[in-house]
TIRO-2110 file (N, C-alpha, C; in Angstrom, 1 decimal):
// TIRO-2110
98.8, -44.9, 5.0, N, 1, A
98.8, -44.5, 6.3, CA, 1, A
99.6, -45.5, 7.2, C, 1, A
100.7, -45.0, 7.8, N, 2, A
101.5, -45.8, 8.6, CA, 2, A
100.9, -46.1, 10.0, C, 2, A
101.1, -47.3, 10.5, N, 3, A
100.6, -47.6, 11.8, CA, 3, A
101.7, -47.7, 12.7, C, 3, A
101.5, -47.1, 13.9, N, 4, A
102.6, -47.2, 14.9, CA, 4, A
102.1, -48.1, 16.0, C, 4, A
103.0, -49.0, 16.4, N, 5, A
102.7, -49.9, 17.5, CA, 5, A
102.7, -49.2, 18.8, C, 5, A
101.6, -49.4, 19.5, N, 6, A
101.4, -48.8, 20.9, CA, 6, A
102.1, -49.7, 21.9, C, 6, A
102.5, -49.1, 23.0, N, 7, A
103.2, -49.9, 24.0, CA, 7, A
102.1, -50.8, 24.6, C, 7, A
102.5, -52.1, 24.8, N, 8, A
101.6, -53.1, 25.3, CA, 8, A
101.0, -52.7, 26.7, C, 8, A
99.8, -52.9, 26.8, N, 9, A
99.1, -52.6, 28.1, CA, 9, A
98.7, -53.9, 28.7, C, 9, A
99.0, -54.1, 30.0, N, 10, A
98.7, -55.4, 30.6, CA, 10, A
97.3, -55.8, 30.5, C, 10, A
96.4, -54.8, 30.4, N, 11, A
95.0, -55.1, 30.2, CA, 11, A
94.5, -55.2, 28.8, C, 11, A
95.5, -55.1, 27.9, N, 12, A
95.1, -55.1, 26.4, CA, 12, A
94.6, -53.8, 25.9, C, 12, A
94.7, -52.7, 26.6, N, 13, A
94.2, -51.4, 26.3, CA, 13, A
94.7, -50.9, 24.9, C, 13, A
96.0, -51.1, 24.6, N, 14, A
96.5, -50.6, 23.4, CA, 14, A
95.9, -51.4, 22.2, C, 14, A
95.8, -52.7, 22.4, N, 15, A
95.2, -53.5, 21.3, CA, 15, A
93.7, -53.1, 21.1, C, 15, A
93.0, -52.8, 22.2, N, 16, A
91.6, -52.4, 22.1, CA, 16, A
91.4, -51.1, 21.4, C, 16, A
92.3, -50.1, 21.7, N, 17, A
92.3, -48.8, 21.1, CA, 17, A
92.5, -48.9, 19.6, C, 17, A
93.5, -49.8, 19.2, N, 18, A
93.7, -50.0, 17.8, CA, 18, A
92.5, -50.7, 17.1, C, 18, A
91.9, -51.6, 17.8, N, 19, A
90.7, -52.2, 17.2, CA, 19, A
89.6, -51.2, 17.0, C, 19, A
89.4, -50.3, 18.0, N, 20, A
88.4, -49.2, 17.9, CA, 20, A
88.7, -48.3, 16.7, C, 20, A
90.0, -48.0, 16.5, N, 21, A
90.3, -47.2, 15.4, CA, 21, A
89.9, -47.9, 14.1, C, 21, A
90.2, -49.2, 14.0, N, 22, A
89.8, -50.0, 12.8, CA, 22, A
88.3, -49.9, 12.6, C, 22, A
87.6, -50.1, 13.7, N, 23, A
86.1, -50.0, 13.6, CA, 23, A
85.6, -48.7, 13.1, C, 23, A
86.2, -47.6, 13.6, N, 24, A
85.8, -46.3, 13.2, CA, 24, A
86.2, -46.0, 11.7, C, 24, A
87.4, -46.6, 11.3, N, 25, A
87.7, -46.5, 9.9, CA, 25, A
86.6, -47.1, 9.0, C, 25, A
86.1, -48.3, 9.5, N, 26, A
85.0, -48.9, 8.8, CA, 26, A
83.8, -48.1, 8.7, C, 26, A
83.5, -47.3, 9.8, N, 27, A
82.3, -46.5, 9.8, CA, 27, A
82.5, -45.3, 8.9, C, 27, A
83.6, -44.7, 9.0, N, 28, A
83.8, -43.5, 8.1, CA, 28, A
84.0, -43.8, 6.7, C, 28, A
84.7, -44.9, 6.4, N, 29, A
84.9, -45.4, 5.0, CA, 29, A
83.7, -46.2, 4.6, C, 29, A
84.0, -47.2, 3.8, N, 30, A
82.9, -48.1, 3.4, CA, 30, A
83.1, -49.4, 4.2, C, 30, A
82.0, -49.7, 4.9, N, 31, A
82.0, -50.9, 5.7, CA, 31, A
81.8, -52.2, 4.8, C, 31, A
82.6, -53.2, 5.0, N, 32, A
82.4, -54.4, 4.3, CA, 32, A
81.8, -55.5, 5.2, C, 32, A
80.9, -56.3, 4.7, N, 33, A
80.3, -57.4, 5.5, CA, 33, A
81.3, -58.5, 5.9, C, 33, A
82.3, -58.7, 5.1, N, 34, A
83.2, -59.9, 5.4, CA, 34, A
84.4, -59.6, 6.3, C, 34, A
84.6, -58.4, 6.7, N, 35, A
85.7, -58.1, 7.6, CA, 35, A
85.5, -58.7, 8.9, C, 35, A
86.7, -59.2, 9.5, N, 36, A
86.6, -59.9, 10.8, CA, 36, A
85.9, -59.0, 11.9, C, 36, A
86.1, -57.7, 11.9, N, 37, A
85.5, -56.8, 12.9, CA, 37, A
84.2, -56.3, 12.6, C, 37, A
83.5, -56.8, 11.5, N, 38, A
82.2, -56.3, 11.1, CA, 38, A
81.1, -56.8, 12.0, C, 38, A
80.0, -56.1, 12.1, N, 39, A
78.9, -56.5, 12.9, CA, 39, A
78.3, -57.9, 12.4, C, 39, A
77.9, -58.7, 13.3, N, 40, A
77.2, -59.9, 13.0, CA, 40, A
75.9, -59.6, 12.4, C, 40, A
75.7, -59.6, 11.1, N, 41, A
74.5, -59.2, 10.4, CA, 41, A
73.3, -60.1, 10.9, C, 41, A
73.5, -61.3, 11.3, N, 42, A
72.4, -62.1, 11.8, CA, 42, A
71.8, -61.6, 13.1, C, 42, A
72.7, -61.2, 14.0, N, 43, A
72.2, -60.6, 15.3, CA, 43, A
71.8, -59.2, 15.1, C, 43, A
72.4, -58.4, 14.2, N, 44, A
72.1, -57.0, 14.1, CA, 44, A
70.7, -56.6, 13.8, C, 44, A
70.0, -57.5, 13.1, N, 45, A
68.6, -57.2, 12.8, CA, 45, A
67.8, -57.0, 14.1, C, 45, A
66.9, -56.0, 14.1, N, 46, A
66.3, -55.6, 15.4, CA, 46, A
65.6, -56.8, 16.1, C, 46, A
64.7, -57.5, 15.4, N, 47, A
64.0, -58.6, 16.1, CA, 47, A
64.9, -59.7, 16.6, C, 47, A
65.9, -60.1, 15.8, N, 48, A
66.9, -61.1, 16.3, CA, 48, A
67.7, -60.6, 17.4, C, 48, A
68.1, -59.4, 17.4, N, 49, A
68.8, -58.8, 18.5, CA, 49, A
68.0, -58.8, 19.8, C, 49, A
66.7, -58.6, 19.6, N, 50, A
65.8, -58.7, 20.8, CA, 50, A
65.7, -60.1, 21.3, C, 50, A
65.6, -61.1, 20.4, N, 51, A
65.5, -62.5, 20.9, CA, 51, A
66.8, -62.9, 21.6, C, 51, A
67.9, -62.6, 21.0, N, 52, A
69.2, -63.0, 21.6, CA, 52, A
69.4, -62.2, 22.9, C, 52, A
69.1, -61.0, 23.0, N, 53, A
69.2, -60.2, 24.2, CA, 53, A
68.3, -60.7, 25.4, C, 53, A
67.1, -61.1, 25.0, N, 54, A
66.2, -61.6, 26.0, CA, 54, A
66.7, -63.0, 26.5, C, 54, A
67.2, -63.8, 25.6, N, 55, A
67.7, -65.1, 26.0, CA, 55, A
69.0, -65.0, 26.8, C, 55, A
69.8, -64.0, 26.5, N, 56, A
71.0, -63.7, 27.3, CA, 56, A
70.7, -63.4, 28.7, C, 56, A
69.6, -62.8, 29.0, N, 57, A
69.2, -62.3, 30.3, CA, 57, A
68.4, -63.4, 31.0, C, 57, A
68.0, -64.4, 30.3, N, 58, A
67.1, -65.5, 30.9, CA, 58, A
67.7, -66.9, 30.5, C, 58, A
67.6, -67.8, 31.4, N, 59, A
68.0, -69.2, 31.1, CA, 59, A
67.3, -69.7, 29.9, C, 59, A
66.0, -69.5, 29.8, N, 60, A
65.2, -69.9, 28.7, CA, 60, A
63.9, -69.1, 28.7, C, 60, A
63.2, -69.1, 27.6, N, 61, A
61.9, -68.4, 27.5, CA, 61, A
61.0, -69.2, 26.5, C, 61, A
59.8, -69.2, 26.8, N, 62, A
58.8, -69.9, 25.9, CA, 62, A
58.5, -69.0, 24.7, C, 62, A
58.0, -69.6, 23.7, N, 63, A
57.6, -68.8, 22.5, CA, 63, A
56.6, -67.7, 23.0, C, 63, A
55.7, -67.9, 23.8, N, 64, A
54.7, -66.9, 24.2, CA, 64, A
55.4, -65.8, 25.1, C, 64, A
56.3, -66.2, 25.9, N, 65, A
57.0, -65.2, 26.7, CA, 65, A
57.8, -64.3, 25.8, C, 65, A
58.5, -64.8, 24.8, N, 66, A
59.3, -64.0, 23.9, CA, 66, A
58.4, -63.1, 23.0, C, 66, A
57.3, -63.7, 22.6, N, 67, A
56.3, -62.9, 21.8, CA, 67, A
55.8, -61.7, 22.6, C, 67, A
55.5, -62.0, 23.8, N, 68, A
55.0, -60.9, 24.7, CA, 68, A
56.1, -59.8, 25.0, C, 68, A
57.3, -60.3, 25.3, N, 69, A
58.4, -59.3, 25.5, CA, 69, A
58.7, -58.5, 24.3, C, 69, A
58.7, -59.1, 23.1, N, 70, A
59.1, -58.4, 21.9, CA, 70, A
57.9, -57.7, 21.2, C, 70, A
56.7, -58.0, 21.7, N, 71, A
55.5, -57.4, 21.1, CA, 71, A
55.5, -57.6, 19.6, C, 71, A
55.5, -58.9, 19.2, N, 72, A
55.5, -59.2, 17.8, CA, 72, A
54.5, -60.3, 17.5, C, 72, A
54.4, -60.7, 16.3, N, 73, A
53.4, -61.7, 15.9, CA, 73, A
54.0, -63.1, 15.9, C, 73, A
53.2, -64.1, 15.9, N, 74, A
53.7, -65.5, 15.8, CA, 74, A
54.6, -65.7, 14.7, C, 74, A
54.1, -65.3, 13.5, N, 75, A
54.9, -65.5, 12.2, CA, 75, A
56.2, -64.8, 12.3, C, 75, A
56.3, -63.5, 12.7, N, 76, A
57.5, -62.8, 12.7, CA, 76, A
58.5, -63.4, 13.7, C, 76, A
58.0, -63.8, 14.9, N, 77, A
58.9, -64.4, 15.8, CA, 77, A
59.4, -65.8, 15.3, C, 77, A
58.6, -66.6, 14.7, N, 78, A
58.9, -67.9, 14.1, CA, 78, A
60.0, -67.7, 13.1, C, 78, A
59.9, -66.8, 12.2, N, 79, A
60.9, -66.6, 11.1, CA, 79, A
62.2, -66.2, 11.7, C, 79, A
62.3, -65.3, 12.6, N, 80, A
63.5, -64.8, 13.1, CA, 80, A
64.2, -65.9, 14.0, C, 80, A
63.4, -66.5, 14.8, N, 81, A
63.9, -67.6, 15.7, CA, 81, A
64.5, -68.7, 14.9, C, 81, A
63.8, -69.1, 13.8, N, 82, A
64.4, -70.1, 12.9, CA, 82, A
65.7, -69.8, 12.4, C, 82, A
65.9, -68.5, 11.9, N, 83, A
67.2, -68.1, 11.4, CA, 83, A
68.3, -68.2, 12.5, C, 83, A
68.0, -67.9, 13.7, N, 84, A
68.9, -68.0, 14.8, CA, 84, A
69.2, -69.4, 15.1, C, 84, A
68.2, -70.3, 15.0, N, 85, A
68.3, -71.7, 15.3, CA, 85, A
69.2, -72.4, 14.2, C, 85, A
68.9, -72.0, 13.0, N, 86, A
69.7, -72.5, 11.9, CA, 86, A
71.2, -72.2, 12.0, C, 86, A
71.5, -71.0, 12.6, N, 87, A
72.9, -70.6, 12.8, CA, 87, A
73.5, -71.2, 14.1, C, 87, A
72.7, -72.0, 14.8, N, 88, A
73.0, -72.6, 16.1, CA, 88, A
73.3, -71.6, 17.2, C, 88, A
72.6, -70.4, 17.1, N, 89, A
72.7, -69.4, 18.1, CA, 89, A
71.7, -69.6, 19.3, C, 89, A
70.6, -70.3, 18.9, N, 90, A
69.6, -70.6, 19.9, CA, 90, A
69.2, -72.1, 19.7, C, 90, A
68.7, -72.6, 20.8, N, 91, A
68.1, -74.0, 20.7, CA, 91, A
66.6, -73.9, 20.9, C, 91, A
65.9, -74.8, 20.3, N, 92, A
64.5, -74.8, 20.3, CA, 92, A
64.0, -76.2, 20.8, C, 92, A
63.3, -76.3, 21.9, N, 93, A
62.8, -77.5, 22.4, CA, 93, A
61.3, -77.5, 22.3, C, 93, A
60.7, -78.5, 21.7, N, 94, A
59.2, -78.5, 21.5, CA, 94, A
58.7, -79.7, 22.4, C, 94, A
57.6, -79.4, 23.1, N, 95, A
57.0, -80.5, 23.9, CA, 95, A
55.5, -80.2, 24.0, C, 95, A
54.8, -81.0, 24.8, N, 96, A
53.4, -80.7, 25.0, CA, 96, A
53.2, -80.7, 26.5, C, 96, A
52.3, -79.7, 27.0, N, 97, A
51.8, -79.7, 28.3, CA, 97, A
50.3, -80.1, 28.2, C, 97, A
50.0, -81.3, 28.5, N, 98, A
48.7, -81.8, 28.2, CA, 98, A
48.6, -81.9, 26.7, C, 98, A
47.7, -81.2, 26.1, N, 99, A
47.5, -81.2, 24.7, CA, 99, A
48.0, -80.0, 24.0, C, 99, A
48.6, -79.1, 24.8, N, 100, A
49.0, -77.8, 24.3, CA, 100, A
50.5, -77.8, 24.0, C, 100, A
50.8, -77.4, 22.7, N, 101, A
52.3, -77.4, 22.4, CA, 101, A
53.0, -76.3, 23.2, C, 101, A
54.2, -76.7, 23.5, N, 102, A
55.1, -75.7, 24.2, CA, 102, A
56.5, -75.6, 23.5, C, 102, A
56.9, -74.5, 23.1, N, 103, A
58.2, -74.3, 22.5, CA, 103, A
59.0, -73.4, 23.5, C, 103, A
60.2, -73.9, 23.8, N, 104, A
61.1, -73.2, 24.7, CA, 104, A
62.4, -72.9, 23.9, C, 104, A
62.9, -71.7, 24.0, N, 105, A
64.1, -71.3, 23.4, CA, 105, A
65.2, -71.0, 24.5, C, 105, A
66.4, -71.3, 24.1, N, 106, A
67.6, -71.0, 25.0, CA, 106, A
68.8, -70.6, 24.1, C, 106, A
69.6, -69.7, 24.7, N, 107, A
70.8, -69.3, 24.0, CA, 107, A
71.9, -70.4, 24.1, C, 107, A
72.5, -70.7, 23.0, N, 108, A
73.5, -71.8, 23.0, CA, 108, A
74.9, -71.1, 23.3, C, 108, A
75.9, -71.9, 23.6, N, 109, A
77.2, -71.4, 23.8, CA, 109, A
77.7, -70.6, 22.6, C, 109, A
77.6, -71.1, 21.4, N, 110, A
78.1, -70.3, 20.3, CA, 110, A
77.2, -69.0, 20.1, C, 110, A
76.0, -69.1, 20.5, N, 111, A
75.1, -67.9, 20.5, CA, 111, A
75.5, -66.8, 21.5, C, 111, A
75.9, -67.3, 22.7, N, 112, A
76.4, -66.4, 23.7, CA, 112, A
77.7, -65.7, 23.3, C, 112, A
78.6, -66.5, 22.7, N, 113, A
79.9, -65.9, 22.2, CA, 113, A
79.6, -64.9, 21.1, C, 113, A
78.7, -65.2, 20.2, N, 114, A
78.4, -64.3, 19.1, CA, 114, A
77.8, -63.0, 19.7, C, 114, A
77.0, -63.1, 20.6, N, 115, A
76.3, -62.0, 21.3, CA, 115, A
77.4, -61.1, 22.0, C, 115, A
78.3, -61.8, 22.7, N, 116, A
79.4, -61.0, 23.4, CA, 116, A
80.3, -60.3, 22.4, C, 116, A
80.6, -61.0, 21.2, N, 117, A
81.4, -60.3, 20.2, CA, 117, A
80.6, -59.1, 19.6, C, 117, A
79.3, -59.3, 19.4, N, 118, A
78.5, -58.2, 18.9, CA, 118, A
78.5, -57.0, 19.9, C, 118, A
78.4, -57.3, 21.2, N, 119, A
78.4, -56.2, 22.2, CA, 119, A
79.7, -55.5, 22.2, C, 119, A
80.8, -56.3, 22.2, N, 120, A
82.2, -55.7, 22.2, CA, 120, A
82.3, -54.8, 21.0, C, 120, A
81.8, -55.2, 19.8, N, 121, A
82.0, -54.4, 18.6, CA, 121, A
81.2, -53.1, 18.8, C, 121, A
80.0, -53.2, 19.3, N, 122, A
79.1, -52.0, 19.5, CA, 122, A
79.8, -51.1, 20.5, C, 122, A
80.4, -51.6, 21.5, N, 123, A
81.1, -50.8, 22.5, CA, 123, A
82.3, -50.1, 21.9, C, 123, A
83.0, -50.8, 21.0, N, 124, A
84.2, -50.2, 20.4, CA, 124, A
83.7, -49.1, 19.4, C, 124, A
82.6, -49.3, 18.7, N, 125, A
82.0, -48.2, 17.8, CA, 125, A
81.7, -47.0, 18.6, C, 125, A
81.1, -47.2, 19.8, N, 126, A
80.7, -46.0, 20.6, CA, 126, A
81.9, -45.3, 21.1, C, 126, A
82.9, -46.0, 21.6, N, 127, A
84.1, -45.4, 22.1, CA, 127, A
84.9, -44.7, 21.0, C, 127, A
85.0, -45.3, 19.8, N, 128, A
85.7, -44.7, 18.7, CA, 128, A
85.0, -43.4, 18.2, C, 128, A
83.6, -43.5, 18.2, N, 129, A
82.9, -42.3, 17.7, CA, 129, A
83.0, -41.2, 18.7, C, 129, A
83.0, -41.5, 20.0, N, 130, A
83.2, -40.4, 21.0, CA, 130, A
84.6, -39.8, 21.0, C, 130, A
85.6, -40.6, 20.7, N, 131, A
87.0, -40.2, 20.7, CA, 131, A
87.3, -39.4, 19.4, C, 131, A
86.5, -39.5, 18.4, N, 132, A
86.8, -38.9, 17.1, CA, 132, A
86.7, -37.4, 17.2, C, 132, A
END
């Protein structure tokens, strides 16, 4: 299949449309995990997407606040938060208030960038699917 170069758009519209077509080709064909335009599998999992989304909307959240927002168990939240922390998408600060442990999570700069890339990719998928 030959590709035709679109006229450059000062807002990058031609490039975006080409990216959207690539995304749709990945959806209609077989998607590969290693392609540059593929979804971030770490964020794409439902609970981790919830954690990252909540932290993107808040400067920081405690473990109990996240647990309540996501309506999940301690163990489930701990496992998913640790994966995001290991990827340096979120930071975890542990302290004590009196004798009570307090864990606070925040989205890191790399985490915010990864989340923005994820959102851009999802938006491109939606536009490409609607234009198909």
